[in-house]
C-alpha positions in Angstrom: -21.6 -2.5 -1.0 -20.0 -4.7 1.7 -16.4 -3.6 1.4 -14.1 -1.5 -0.8 -12.9 -2.4 -4.3 -9.3 -3.1 -4.6 -7.8 -0.7 -7.4 -4.3 -2.1 -6.9 -2.4 -4.3 -4.5 0.4 -2.0 -3.9 0.7 1.6 -2.4 0.6 4.8 -4.5 3.7 7.1 -3.9 2.6 10.7 -3.6 4.8 13.8 -3.1 2.6 15.6 -0.6 2.9 19.5 0.3 2.9 20.6 3.7 -0.5 22.2 4.7 -2.2 20.7 1.6 -5.5 18.8 2.3 -5.9 15.5 0.5 -9.1 13.3 0.3 -8.1 9.5 0.2 -10.5 7.3 -1.7 -11.6 4.5 0.7 -14.2 2.9 -1.5 -11.8 2.1 -4.3 -14.0 3.2 -7.1 -12.4 6.6 -7.8 -10.7 7.0 -11.3 -8.3 9.4 -9.6 -6.5 6.9 -7.2 -5.5 7.2 -4.6 -7.8 10.2 -4.1 -11.6 10.7 -4.2 -13.5 11.8 -7.4 -17.0 11.3 -5.8 -17.5 7.8 -7.1 -18.3 6.7 -3.5 -21.9 8.4 -4.0 -23.7 5.0 -4.3 -21.9 3.4 -1.3 -21.8 3.8 2.4 -17.9 4.3 2.4 -16.7 8.0 2.5 -13.3 9.5 1.8 -10.8 10.2 4.5 -9.3 13.6 4.9 -5.5 14.0 5.3 -3.5 17.2 5.9 0.2 16.8 5.1 2.4 18.0 7.9 5.4 18.3 5.8 6.8 18.0 2.2 7.8 14.4 1.5 7.0 11.3 -0.3 4.0 9.2 1.3 2.7 5.9 0.3 -1.1 6.0 0.3 -2.9 2.6 0.4 -3.9 1.2 -2.9 -5.7 -1.9 -1.7 -8.0 0.0 0.8 -7.6 -2.5 3.6 -4.9 -0.6 5.7 -5.3 -0.4 9.4 -3.5 2.9 9.2 -5.5 4.8 6.6 -4.9 6.7 4.5 -1.2 5.3 4.5 -0.1 1.8 3.5 0.6 -0.6 6.3 1.4 -3.5 4.2 -1.9 -5.3 4.4 -1.9 -5.8 0.5 0.7 -8.6 1.4 -2.0 -10.6 3.0 -4.7 -10.3 0.0 -5.3 -13.1 -2.4 
């Protein structure tokens, strides 16, 4: 696999809980987007660990092309 699949070209809003650990899907193959379900097993792409520092809504990248993983940086606006 050369790069991640694009499950959607917009971010996923997620209510995160302070201290909780999240594993963001970086390969785009997970059925539990934006989080990992182990579907990356046949790729060389691994999930990214994120621990919430406060309770709030965060926007996790859905296109898997963000430079500020796991959060959206607007990279989806440049995709075809």
